[in-house]
N, C-alpha and C positions, 0 to 999 in steps of 0.2 A: 906350203899351202895352208898350214895352220895359221900363219900370220895374216893371210888373206881373209880368213873367216873372222879373225879377231878385229881387223879393221872394219869389215862389213858390219858386224853386230855392234861394234862401238859407234859407228856412224848412225846406225839405225836407232839404238837406244839413246844416244846423245841428242839426236833431233827429236825423238819421241817425247823426251822429258822436258823439252824447252817450253817456256811459257807461251811463246808465239804459236807453236803447234797446237798446244792444248786449248788455247783461247780460240783460235780460228776453227778448230774442230768443233768445240762446244757451240760457237756462234752459228756454224753451218748446220749443226744438228737442230738448233732452235729454229733457224729459218726453214729447214726441211719440215719440221713438225708444224710450223705455222702455215706453210703452204698447203700441206695435206690435211690440215684441220681448219681451213679458211672459213668454211660454212659455219662451223661451230663458233669460231671467234666472232664472226659478223653477228651471229644471233645473240652473243653475250652483250655486245655494245649497242645493238639495235633495240631501242626501247619500244619501238612500234611493232616489234615482232616481224620485221621484214616488210610490213605494209607502209605505203606512203599515202597520206590522206591529202587530197586536193579538193578544195571547195569549188563548187560550180554555181555561178550566179547567172541564171538563164533569163535574159530579158524577154525572150520570145515565148517562153512557156512550152516550147515544142521540141527543143533540141536536147535537153538533158537526158531523157530516157534512151533515145537512140545512140547518143554519144557514150553513155554508160555501157550499153550493150556492146558497142564496138570495142571499148577499152577492156572489157572483160575477156575478150579474145586476144587482144594485143599484149596486154600486160596484167597478169593476174595479181601482181603485187601492188597495183595502183588502185586505191580506194577512192572513188568519186562520191562526194556528198553534196546534196543540194543545199544551198545557203539561202535562207529566207530574208536576211537583213539587207542593208544598203551596201554600196560598194565601199564606203568608208569603214563600215563595221567589219567587212570582210578583210580589208587591209589591216585593221587592228588585230584581227584574229591571227593573221599570218605573222605579224610582228611579235605576237605573244607565243608563237610556236605551236598553236593549235592545229595549223595546217602547213603543209610543205609549200603550198601556193594556192592561187585562186585563178579560175578561168572565167572570163566574162564572155558570154555567148550572145550574139545578136545577128540580125539579118542585114545584108547589104542592100543596095538599090535593086538588085536582081532577085531578091528574096532567096539568096543563098547564104549559108552560114559563114560567119567570120568570128574571130575570137581575139582576146587579149589575155596574155598570161602574166601574172604578177607573182613574184617570189622575193624573198630576201636576197637571193643570189640566183643567177641564171647559169651557174657553173655546171649544174647537173644537166648536161645536154641530152642524155638519154630520156629523161623524164618529159621534157617539153617536145622532144622529137616524137615520142610515142603519142602524146596528145595531138600534135600536128598531124600525124599519120591517121589517127582515128577520126579527126575532124575532116581531113581530106576525103576519106572514104565516105563519110556522111554527106559531104558536099556532092560527091559523085552520084550517090543514090538519089539525092534530091534533084540534081540537074537532069538525071535520066528520067525521073518521074515527070518533069516539066515538058520533056519532048516525047513523052508517052512510050518510053522503052520499058518492056516487061523485065522482071527480075532475071528471067532466063536469058534474054537478049543481052542484058548487062553483064551477066556472068560469062557469056560467050565472048563478049568484047574484051574483057580483062583476063580471060583465061590464058595462062602462059603457053607459048608455042611449044609444041613437042619437039625436043631436040635431043636425040639419043647419040651418045658417043660409043663407038665400037673400035677397039684396037685389033688390027689385023695380024699383028705379030703374035706368034705362038707363045702361050703362057704369059702374055702381057697382063699387067695388073689393071684392075678396074679403077674407075675414078674414085670410088670409096676407099679402095686399098691404097691408092696413091695419096689421098688426103691423110689417111692414118699414118702411112710411112713418112710423109713429109713432116708431120708433127714430131714423130718419134726420132727421126734423123736429126731434126732441128735441136732437140734437147740433148741428144748424145753428142752432137758436134760441139755444143757448149761445154760438155764435160771434158771431151778430148782437148779442146782449145785451152781452157783454164788450167787443166791438170798439167799439160805439157809446159805451159809458160811458168806455172808456179814451181813445179819440181825441178825443171831444168835450171831455173834461176837459183834454186836452193843448192844445187850441185856446184854451180859456179861460185856462189858465195862461200860455200864450205871450203873449197880449195883456196880461194883468196884469203879467207880468214886464217887458215893454217899457215899460209905463206907470210902474212903480215905479222903473225906472232912468232915466226921462226921455228914453229913446230916441225915444219917440213924438213928442215935440216937434220933433225933427229930421226924422222921417219925414213928418209931415203937412205940412211946409213944402215938400216936393218931390213927394210922391205923395198923391193923394186918399185919404181914409179908406176909401172904398168899394172902391177897388182893393186896399188893404191887407187888408181883411177877406176878400175872395174869394181873394186870393193865399194867405193863410194857410190858409183852408179847403181849397183845392185842394192846397197843399203838404203839409199833414198828411194829406189824403186819399191822395196818392201814397205817402206814408210808410206808411200803413196797408195799402195794396195791396201794397207791397213786402214788408212783414213777413208778411202773410197768404199771398202767393204763395210766399215762402220756406218757411213752415211747412207749407203744403199740399203743396208739392213733396216736401219731406222725408218727410211722412207718407205720400204716395202711393207713392213708390218703396220706402219701408220696408215698407208693406203688401204691395206686389207681390212683394217679396223673401221675405216670410214668409207668402205666400198659403196654402200648403199647411197650415201650422200654425194659421192663423186661420180656415180654412173650418169652418163649423158653429158652433154655440154662439153666443157674443157677436157674431161677425162677421156671420153670416147673420141673426141675430135683429134686429140693428140696421140691416138693409137695405143693407149696404155691398157686397153681392155683385152687386147689379143696380140701379144708381142711374139712374132715368129722366132723360133729358137735359132734359126740361121742368122737373123739380124743381130741377136745378142752375141752369137759366136764371132761374127765378123767385127762387131764393136770391140770385143775384148782383144781380138788379134791385132786390129789396127791401132788400138790404144796402146798396147804393149810395144808394138813395133815403132809407133810414133814417139813414144817415150824414150826408147833406147836410141833412136835416131838423134833426137834433140839433146838428150842427156849426154851422149858421147861428144857432140859438138860443144855443149856447154862446159864439159869438163876440161877440154884442152884450151878453150878460150879463157876459162877462169884461171888456168895455170900460167897465163901470160901476164897477169896483173899482180902487183905486189901490194896494192892498197885496195881496201874494200870499196872506197869511193870510185874506183875506176871500173868496177865490175859492170855496172849498168851501161856505161859507154861502150865497153868491149862487146857485150852480148846484144846490143841494140839491133844490129843487122839480123841476128838470129830471131829475135822477137818479131821483127818486121816480116820475116818469112812466115812465121806462124800466123800473124795477122793477115797477111796476103792470102794464105791458104784458107783461112776462115771466111774472108770476104768473098773469095771465089766460090766457096761452098754455099754462102748465102745466095749468091746469084744463081747457082746451080739448083737450088730448091725449086725454082720456077721452070728451069729448062735443063733437067738432068741429062738429057740426051743430045745436047748441043755439041758440035765439034770442039768448041773451046774447052768444055768440061771434060770431054773424052781425052783430049791431048794433055791437059794439065793433070789428069788423074795418073799419068805415067811419069810426071816430074817428081823425083823422090821426096823433096821437102813438102810437097802438096799431097802426095799419095795417101797418107793416113786419113785425111779428111775427105778429099775429093773421091777417091776410090770407094771409101765407105759410103759416101753419099750415093754413088751410082749403084752399089750393091743393095743398099737399103731401099731405093726408090724404083729401080729398074730390074728387069729379069735379064741379066747379062750372062753370057757364057762363063762357065766356071774357069776356063783358061784365062780370061781377062782378070778376074780377081786373083788367080794364082800368079799371073805375071806381075801384078801390082805388089803382091807379097814378096815375090822373088826379087823385084827391083829394090824393095825396102831392105831385104836381108843383105843383098849385095852392097848397097850403099852403107849400111851399118857396119858391115865387115871392112869396107874401105876406110870409113871414118875411124873405126877402132884401131886399125893398123897405123894409119897416118896420124890419128889423134894420139895414140900411145907414144909415137916418136916425138911429137910436139910436146906432149905432157912431160916426157922424160927430161927434155931440155928446159921446158918452160918453168918447172918447179925450182930450177936452179937460178933463174933470173930474178934479180931484185932491182930496185930503183923504179923510176917512172916508166911504166910499160903499159901503154894504152893504144898502141897502133898495131895494125895487122902486119906491119913490117917485122914485128917481133917474132912472127912464126918462123921466118928465115933464121933469125938468131937462135931460136930454140932448136931448130933442126941442126944447126952447126954445133951447138953444145952437145947434142945427142951423139953426133959423130965422134966428138973428142973423148967421150967416155970409154 
């Protein structure tokens, strides 16, 4: 057993000290800090202090003030300024960078407002969309006044219809809770998806690298292949937990530090203001089980190849399974209670993501989540037993090995031992 721990910590420390691990961890920390400090970063580069200045050339002399009043409600970061010069002078001011754009206001033949927007680029769709919305509202009010509609009548005309959603299922989540859960599950699914792909690939590469350097011949003479396989799986697992713990800690403290600027909008919409403990617990459980499921699969697939170049080809079907599970989960974000999602949540290779999706977004019976966990544990046990047998023979195979037919050869070698 002592040799098992030696291999485990050797795998962990060896990978921990690699340049690729340190660089990717550092880059991910930088990206995490950038995302959680986005408002501060924008303020540093935004010379206008977050305000966009747009010149208004009002040919009617009547539309500027009501449009300015409309825009103060629609977009508080948009600053409209009346321009007294000619259209050419306004164009020149935009070209010099004094304004983000210019709006030319006039009446059409029906005495209703119309406009032309000029800017150096029309790539900022949100800016002219807000201007168009404000002008549309202004046009509606003027048209209503022409047909003698009172402001109260106009308000009743455009008042949204009352449409209340009530879930009859006991303990069903409200629409607000569903929206928050959807955002949170979306982010956590990405973490599970990328972590499983990255660390499972790392295990397969580790095994293939040792075989290509003939280190495996030395190892199997002193330590059983089964101990090697599980030592590597646990070693890479500890490495993944170390990296994730570091990233989540940095993200958590950065979010806490910038909590006031992150409140509302993206932060609340994605459900980070109030994360249920049960959701976090299920995320951890399904992440760990998903990791061991694919890590065990990756370990014995990696043992079948003798060259590092063949690793990607061998584990491509495994990667496609992860991608398929992720794509199904993306579909399930909109329809988490559909029969297709329910059925696929019990397919072992999809369970880590799909069952977590259902648990996070729906109020399902505890036995369903427990059944999903039991299916994963049973599949991991089967893969561990079968994978260990393949691994034991696979590590002794050399030469060109990049076909799944080699699993049979590996099992035959295992029987000869």
